C-alpha positions in Angstrom: 54.0 -150.1 226.4 52.9 -146.7 225.7 54.7 -146.6 222.2 53.0 -149.9 221.4 49.6 -148.1 221.9 50.4 -145.0 220.0 51.7 -147.1 216.9 48.3 -149.1 217.1 46.5 -145.9 217.2 48.6 -144.4 214.3 48.1 -147.7 212.0 44.2 -147.2 213.4 44.2 -143.5 212.2 45.9 -144.8 208.9 42.7 -147.6 208.3 40.1 -145.3 208.1 41.4 -143.3 205.4 42.7 -145.6 203.3 40.3 -148.4 203.8 37.7 -146.2 202.4 40.0 -144.9 199.5 40.3 -148.8 198.6 36.5 -149.0 198.5 36.1 -146.1 196.7 38.7 -147.0 194.2 36.8 -150.9 193.7 34.0 -149.5 192.3 33.1 -149.5 188.9 32.4 -146.0 187.4 28.9 -145.3 185.7 29.2 -145.1 182.1 29.3 -142.2 181.0 30.6 -140.4 184.5 33.9 -138.3 183.7 37.0 -139.0 186.7 35.6 -136.2 188.9 33.1 -139.1 190.2 35.8 -141.0 191.4 37.1 -138.1 193.3 33.8 -137.3 194.6 33.3 -140.9 196.1 36.4 -141.1 197.6 36.7 -137.5 199.1 33.2 -138.2 200.5 34.0 -141.3 202.2 37.1 -139.9 203.6 35.2 -137.3 204.9 32.9 -139.5 206.3 35.2 -141.6 208.6 37.4 -138.3 209.5 34.4 -136.8 210.8 33.5 -139.9 213.0 37.3 -140.0 214.4 36.5 -136.3 215.3 33.0 -136.8 216.8 35.0 -140.0 219.1 38.3 -138.3 220.3 36.5 -136.0 222.7 34.4 -138.5 224.4 36.4 -139.1 227.3 38.1 -142.4 226.9 40.4 -142.9 229.7 42.7 -145.3 227.8 43.5 -142.7 225.2 44.2 -139.7 227.3 46.6 -141.7 229.4 48.1 -142.9 226.5 48.4 -139.3 224.7 47.6 -137.1 227.0 44.6 -134.6 226.9 46.7 -131.8 225.1 47.4 -134.5 222.8 44.1 -135.8 222.0 42.3 -132.1 221.9 45.1 -131.5 219.4 44.3 -134.1 217.3 40.4 -133.7 217.5 41.2 -130.2 216.1 43.6 -131.2 213.3 41.3 -134.1 211.9 38.0 -131.9 212.1 39.9 -129.0 209.9 40.9 -131.9 208.0 37.5 -133.3 207.4 36.4 -130.0 206.4 38.8 -129.9 204.0 37.4 -133.6 202.5 33.9 -132.1 203.0 34.7 -129.0 200.5 36.3 -131.4 198.2 33.8 -133.4 198.0 31.1 -131.0 197.0 33.6 -129.2 194.5 34.1 -132.9 193.0 30.4 -133.3 192.6 29.7 -130.4 190.7 32.7 -131.2 188.5 31.7 -134.5 187.7 28.0 -133.2 186.6 27.7 -129.4 186.5 23.7 -129.5 186.6 24.3 -130.7 190.2 24.8 -127.2 191.2 21.3 -126.8 191.4 21.3 -129.5 194.6 22.7 -126.7 196.3 19.2 -124.7 196.5 17.3 -126.5 199.7 14.2 -125.1 198.5 13.9 -127.8 195.3 16.7 -130.2 196.4 15.8 -133.4 197.5 16.3 -134.6 201.1 19.4 -136.2 200.5 20.8 -133.1 199.4 19.3 -131.0 201.9 21.0 -133.3 204.4 24.3 -133.0 202.5 24.1 -129.1 202.9 22.7 -128.8 206.3 25.6 -130.9 207.2 28.1 -128.7 205.6 26.8 -125.5 207.1 26.8 -127.2 210.0 30.3 -128.3 210.0 31.6 -124.9 208.7 29.8 -123.0 211.9 31.5 -125.8 214.0 34.5 -125.1 212.5 34.5 -121.2 212.8 33.1 -120.9 216.3 36.0 -123.3 217.5 39.1 -121.3 216.1 37.2 -118.1 216.5 35.5 -119.2 219.8 36.8 -116.2 222.1 35.9 -113.6 219.6 32.4 -115.5 219.1 30.8 -116.8 222.3 32.7 -115.6 225.2 31.3 -118.2 228.0 32.9 -121.2 227.7 29.5 -123.2 229.2 27.9 -121.5 226.1 30.2 -122.5 223.2 30.5 -126.0 224.7 26.9 -126.5 224.2 26.5 -124.7 220.9 29.6 -127.2 219.7 27.9 -130.4 221.2 24.6 -129.6 219.4 26.4 -128.7 215.9 28.7 -131.7 216.0 25.8 -134.1 216.9 23.7 -132.1 213.7 26.5 -132.7 211.2 26.8 -136.3 212.2 23.4 -137.0 212.2 22.9 -134.7 208.4 25.9 -136.8 207.1 24.4 -140.2 208.3 21.0 -139.3 206.7 22.9 -138.0 203.5 24.6 -141.6 203.3 21.3 -143.6 203.8 19.3 -141.5 201.4 21.7 -142.0 198.6 20.9 -145.2 198.9 23.6 -146.7 196.0 26.7 -146.6 198.9 24.4 -148.5 201.2 23.6 -151.2 198.7 27.0 -151.5 197.8 28.7 -154.5 200.2 32.0 -153.0 201.4 30.1 -149.5 201.8 27.4 -150.8 203.7 29.3 -152.6 206.0 31.5 -150.0 207.0 29.0 -147.4 207.1 27.4 -149.6 209.7 30.7 -150.2 211.5 30.8 -146.4 211.9 27.5 -146.1 212.9 27.6 -149.0 215.3 30.8 -147.4 217.0 29.6 -143.9 216.8 26.2 -145.4 219.0 28.2 -147.5 221.1 31.0 -144.5 222.3 27.9 -142.2 222.4 25.6 -144.1 224.7 28.5 -145.0 226.9 29.2 -141.0 227.3 26.1 -139.8 227.7 24.4 -142.7 229.4 26.3 -145.1 231.0 28.8 -142.6 232.7 26.2 -140.3 233.6 24.6 -143.4 235.4 27.4 -144.4 237.3 28.4 -140.8 238.1 25.0 -140.9 239.7 25.5 -143.9 241.6 29.2 -142.4 243.1 28.3 -138.9 244.3 30.7 -136.7 246.3 30.1 -134.5 249.1 31.9 -131.0 249.7 33.6 -131.4 253.1 35.0 -127.7 253.2 35.2 -124.5 250.7 38.8 -123.6 251.5 39.7 -119.6 250.4 43.2 -120.0 248.8 42.9 -116.0 247.5 40.7 -113.6 246.6 39.7 -115.4 243.4 40.8 -118.9 244.0 39.1 -121.7 246.4 39.5 -125.1 247.0 36.9 -127.9 247.0 37.2 -130.8 249.5 35.3 -133.6 248.7 34.5 -137.1 250.3 33.0 -139.7 248.7 28.9 -141.3 249.5 28.7 -145.0 249.2 31.5 -146.2 247.3 35.5 -145.7 247.5 36.0 -142.7 245.6 39.3 -141.7 243.7 41.7 -143.4 245.5 43.7 -144.7 242.3 44.6 -141.5 240.1 47.9 -139.9 239.3 49.1 -136.9 241.1 48.8 -134.4 237.9 45.7 -135.7 236.5 42.4 -134.3 236.4 38.6 -134.9 236.3 35.3 -133.5 235.3 33.2 -131.5 237.7 29.9 -130.7 238.0 27.6 -129.2 240.4 23.6 -130.0 240.8 21.1 -132.3 242.0 22.1 -134.7 239.1 25.2 -135.5 236.8 23.1 -134.9 233.8 23.4 -132.0 231.2 26.4 -129.8 229.7 26.9 -127.7 232.9 30.5 -129.1 233.8 34.2 -128.1 233.5 37.7 -130.0 233.5 39.6 -129.1 237.1 43.1 -130.7 238.0 43.2 -132.6 240.9 45.2 -130.5 243.7 45.5 -133.6 246.2 47.4 -136.3 246.7 45.6 -139.8 247.0 44.2 -140.5 249.9 43.0 -144.0 250.9 39.6 -142.8 252.0 39.2 -141.7 248.4 38.5 -138.1 249.6 39.8 -135.6 246.8 40.6 -131.6 245.9 40.1 -129.4 243.9 41.5 -125.9 243.7 39.4 -123.8 241.2 40.2 -120.2 239.8 37.1 -118.5 239.9 36.5 -117.0 236.5 33.7 -118.2 234.1 30.2 -118.5 235.1 30.8 -122.3 235.8 34.0 -121.5 238.2 32.6 -118.5 238.9 30.1 -120.6 240.9 32.2 -122.4 243.2 32.3 -119.6 245.8 28.6 -120.5 246.3 29.1 -124.2 246.9 28.4 -124.8 250.3 29.6 -127.9 252.8 27.1 -130.8 252.8 26.6 -129.8 248.8 26.7 -132.9 246.5 28.9 -132.5 243.3 29.6 -135.2 240.4 33.3 -136.0 239.7 33.9 -137.6 236.3 37.9 -139.1 236.2 40.5 -139.0 236.5 41.3 -138.2 232.8 45.4 -137.4 231.3 48.5 -138.4 231.1 50.2 -135.3 232.6 52.0 -137.0 235.4 55.6 -138.0 236.7 54.7 -141.6 237.4 54.2 -142.5 233.6 58.5 -141.4 233.3 61.7 -142.7 234.8 63.7 -139.3 235.3 66.5 -138.5 237.7 64.4 -135.5 238.7 61.5 -133.2 238.0 61.7 -129.6 236.6 57.9 -128.3 237.6 56.7 -124.8 236.3 53.4 -123.6 236.8 51.9 -120.3 235.7 49.3 -118.8 238.1 46.7 -121.5 239.0 48.8 -123.7 237.1 50.5 -124.9 240.2 47.1 -127.3 240.7 49.1 -130.3 239.5 52.3 -129.2 240.9 50.7 -129.5 244.4 49.5 -132.6 243.9 52.8 -133.8 242.3 54.5 -132.2 245.3 52.0 -133.7 247.8 52.5 -137.1 246.2 56.4 -136.6 246.2 56.0 -135.7 250.2 54.1 -138.8 250.8 56.2 -141.0 249.2 59.7 -139.8 250.8 61.1 -139.2 247.0 64.9 -138.5 247.4 65.4 -136.6 243.9 66.1 -133.6 243.4 63.7 -131.2 242.1 63.1 -127.9 241.2 59.8 -125.8 241.3 59.3 -122.6 239.1 56.1 -120.5 240.2 54.9 -117.7 238.2 52.0 -115.1 238.3 51.0 -111.3 237.9 50.6 -110.5 241.4 52.0 -111.7 244.9 48.3 -112.9 245.9 48.5 -115.4 242.9 51.3 -117.5 244.2 49.3 -120.0 245.9 50.1 -122.7 248.6 53.4 -121.0 249.5 53.3 -122.0 253.3 52.8 -125.7 252.1 55.4 -125.4 249.5 57.9 -124.5 252.1 57.3 -127.6 254.3 57.4 -129.4 251.3 60.7 -128.2 250.8 62.0 -128.8 253.8 61.1 -132.1 253.1 62.1 -132.9 250.3 65.4 -132.1 247.6 63.1 -129.2 246.3 64.1 -125.8 245.3 61.4 -123.5 244.8 61.8 -120.3 242.6 59.4 -117.8 242.4 58.6 -115.0 240.0 56.1 -111.9 239.7 55.4 -110.0 236.6 54.2 -106.8 238.6 56.5 -107.2 241.6 55.2 -105.5 245.1 57.3 -103.3 247.1 59.8 -105.3 249.1 59.4 -108.7 246.8 62.5 -110.4 247.3 62.2 -113.1 244.3 62.6 -112.6 240.6 60.5 -110.4 238.6 59.5 -110.3 235.3 59.0 -113.6 233.0 60.5 -117.0 233.1 63.0 -117.1 230.5 65.6 -119.8 229.5 68.4 -117.7 231.0 66.1 -117.5 234.4 66.0 -121.4 234.2 69.4 -122.1 233.0 70.5 -120.4 236.2 68.7 -123.4 238.5 69.0 -126.0 236.5 72.1 -128.6 236.6 74.7 -128.9 233.3 73.8 -129.6 230.6 74.5 -133.5 230.8 72.3 -133.4 233.8 69.5 -131.3 232.7 68.8 -133.5 229.8 67.8 -136.2 232.2 65.1 -134.6 233.8 61.4 -134.5 233.2 59.8 -131.1 232.7 56.0 -130.5 233.2 54.7 -127.7 232.6 51.2 -126.5 233.2 49.3 -122.8 232.5 48.1 -120.4 230.1 48.9 -121.3 226.4 51.1 -118.2 225.9 52.8 -119.2 228.8 53.6 -122.9 228.3 54.3 -122.2 224.5 57.2 -119.7 225.6 58.8 -121.7 228.5 58.7 -125.1 226.0 60.7 -123.3 223.8 63.3 -121.9 226.1 63.8 -125.6 227.2 64.3 -126.6 223.5 66.7 -124.1 223.0 68.8 -125.0 226.1 68.9 -128.6 224.9 66.0 -130.4 226.5 64.8 -133.3 224.7 61.1 -132.5 223.3 60.1 -136.3 224.7 61.3 -134.8 228.4 58.8 -131.9 228.2 55.5 -132.4 229.5 52.4 -129.6 228.9 48.8 -129.0 230.1 47.1 -125.6 229.0 44.2 -123.9 230.0 42.8 -124.5 226.4 40.0 -127.0 225.9 39.4 -125.9 222.7 
């Protein structure tokens, strides 16, 4: 079923690119126009369609993240955004090549409004892509970057739509009018669902803080229970949700966190948060009784979608949060397969849930391997990075290890390095599942 969905999504993406190309080829070139006119029309239509796809991908469509996984969704979002920028720049170059007098359209002081809208959309798109590629250099705070990203994305889409509308000849042509209308309807519908319906839905489904539990000097767990609704009883271990603290579920100030608890019949849920950014750093100020707004569950980072002879869970630092949810669920279900947990951290206090993991290991067939980058005096576990050699020492032989599923969560450099190490051990790509702390 998941393969069928992925095939359908690939076909839909091809249609988004090929349909406007077919429209462009079906239009008769104006008398006196050179071939660059055809290129300008085709690149402009494809760019419009790709911008819509880029806009829609991160709009929290649960079915999409459950089929592809959030890492894939965001990866495609970035790739399509860069591709859209390439088509936009090609469109601008082709317009000028078709008629060099159109170079004057770039002067917004004298250009008509259709050209001003196009220039504004192009500048906003360049800023959007640049602020994403170099986000950590340009905007340190994730919350500030996210607000800027959303505003720029809306600016690009609105000005692009205005540009197409003011050109008129595209809107008057029947196939273009239908395509443009269809894209506009989809954008409006998804936007209303994302910013209005989901906010109203969250408003009717608040959670209240039962406990704020310190796991380490920099990590806390929020224990929440639902008020007036059933809560999150059906999430799958390893999934995440968007959390917002405050008087209402409206606004930009929210952040994705992995669910740390196992599914509970009461609908209660736990989130373990490392207090780093302005948003997550405020977790320590949350009090028992405060209201919290939860949008979830999302994501496909869960073993429940896979049939394996066992699991290998690999966590870096607070990347242990989806793993503890998985382990709690396995213990709750009485799972009888053999599993391995690799937990790595920089320092001893960053190894979370050690006592509980030891208790779970006594219930399950679970081997726990801990590693520290900077071990303290008297540390009896492994030191250094999690290499292919270290993993091979704790994994079964080559034939059996290829039948296990591997779940990796942590900082992107760690996840990339470990995934490469697994591939070097002959682990099939389809068996490696990743989730990175990188939503940009």
